[in-house]
C-alpha positions in Angstrom: -8.5 10.6 20.2 -9.5 7.4 18.1 -11.4 9.7 16.3 -9.3 11.9 15.6 -6.4 10.3 14.8 -8.9 7.9 12.0 -10.0 11.7 10.3 -6.1 12.5 10.0 -5.7 9.0 8.5 -8.6 8.5 6.6 -9.3 11.5 5.5 -6.6 13.9 6.1 -3.3 12.4 4.3 -1.5 11.4 7.5 -0.1 7.8 7.7 -0.8 5.7 10.5 2.0 7.1 12.8 1.4 10.1 12.0 -2.4 10.3 12.6 -1.7 8.6 16.0 1.0 11.4 16.6 -0.8 14.4 15.9 -4.3 13.3 17.7 -1.6 12.6 20.8 -0.5 16.2 20.6 -4.2 18.0 19.6 -5.2 16.0 22.9 -1.9 18.1 24.3 0.1 14.4 25.4 2.7 15.4 22.8 4.2 18.8 21.2 3.9 18.9 17.4 7.8 18.8 17.4 7.4 15.4 17.7 5.1 14.7 14.8 7.5 14.9 12.4 9.5 11.7 14.2 6.3 9.6 13.4 6.7 10.3 9.5 9.2 7.3 8.9 7.1 5.1 10.5 4.5 4.0 7.9 4.2 1.1 6.1 6.0 -0.8 8.8 9.0 1.6 8.7 8.5 2.0 4.9 9.9 -2.5 5.9 6.6 -4.3 6.0 7.4 -4.7 10.0 6.3 -3.5 13.1 2.9 -1.5 12.4 2.9 2.5 11.5 0.4 2.3 14.1 2.4 0.4 17.4 5.9 2.9 15.9 3.7 6.5 16.4 2.0 5.6 19.5 5.4 4.6 21.0 6.7 7.7 20.5 4.3 9.6 22.4 5.0 7.1 25.0 8.4 7.8 25.1 7.4 10.7 25.4 5.3 10.7 28.4 7.7 7.9 30.0 10.7 8.0 29.3 14.4 9.1 30.7 14.5 12.7 31.8 10.2 13.0 31.8 9.6 14.4 34.6 7.2 11.9 35.6 9.6 8.7 33.7 12.0 6.5 33.4 14.0 3.6 31.5 12.4 1.1 33.7 8.7 2.9 33.4 8.6 3.6 30.0 9.3 -0.4 28.7 7.2 -1.2 31.3 4.9 0.7 28.9 6.1 0.4 26.0 5.6 -3.9 27.0 2.0 -3.4 28.0 1.2 -1.7 24.6 2.1 -4.4 22.7 0.6 -6.9 24.7 -3.2 -5.0 24.3 -2.3 -3.9 20.7 -2.0 -8.0 20.2 -5.1 -8.8 22.5 -6.9 -6.8 19.9 -5.4 -7.8 17.4 -3.0 -11.2 17.7 -0.1 -9.7 15.2 2.0 -6.0 15.4 4.0 -6.7 11.6 2.1 -4.4 9.5 2.8 -7.4 6.5 0.1 -9.2 8.3 -2.0 -7.1 9.4 -2.6 -6.2 6.1 -2.0 -9.2 4.0 -4.7 -10.1 1.0 -5.6 -6.5 1.3 -6.1 -4.6 -1.8 -4.2 -1.5 -1.7 -7.4 0.8 -2.6 -9.1 -1.0 0.7 -6.2 0.0 2.6 -6.9 2.7 4.4 -10.5 1.6 6.0 -8.6 -1.6 6.7 -5.9 -0.3 8.6 -8.5 2.5 10.4 -9.7 -0.7 12.5 -5.8 -0.9 13.9 -5.5 3.6 13.4 -8.5 3.5 16.3 -7.1 0.3 18.7 -3.9 2.3 19.4 -5.5 6.0 19.7 -7.8 4.2 22.4 -4.9 2.0 24.1 -2.7 5.0 24.4 -5.1 7.1 25.0 -6.5 4.9 28.3 -2.5 4.5 28.6 -1.9 8.3 29.4 -4.9 9.1 31.1 -3.7 6.8 34.0 -0.4 8.9 34.2 -2.2 12.5 34.3 
C-alpha cells in the first residue's frame, strides 16, 4: 500500500489525503465512493493545520471501525484514531501540516511530504490488517 500511495501522490496528481484513500481503495479497505471525501483534507484542510495524510487515514479508519459498521463502534473508532495519531507522532513528531512542511520550498514539497504519505499508508495498512 505504501508504494501505491506514494505513487498516487508523487506521480499521478492526487493530494496527500486522496493518495491515502485511493491506495486504501485499491487494497479493498474502503469503497471508491470515499475518494471525493478526501479532496478537501489536503494541505491541512487548506489551512495548514492537520496533515492531510492523517485526515485521509482517519476517513478509512472511520469507515472500518466507526459507528454502524458491523466491526465497529464509537469507542473503537476513537481508540483507532488515537492509535494512528500516536504512531504518526512517534515517526514524525508533529501532526500539523504547517509544521511538518516548515521551511520546505514549494518545489520540494512533494518529495518532502512523500515520507508522510508512506508513513501514513504503513500505519493504516497495519491497523486495518489487524482487523481482518
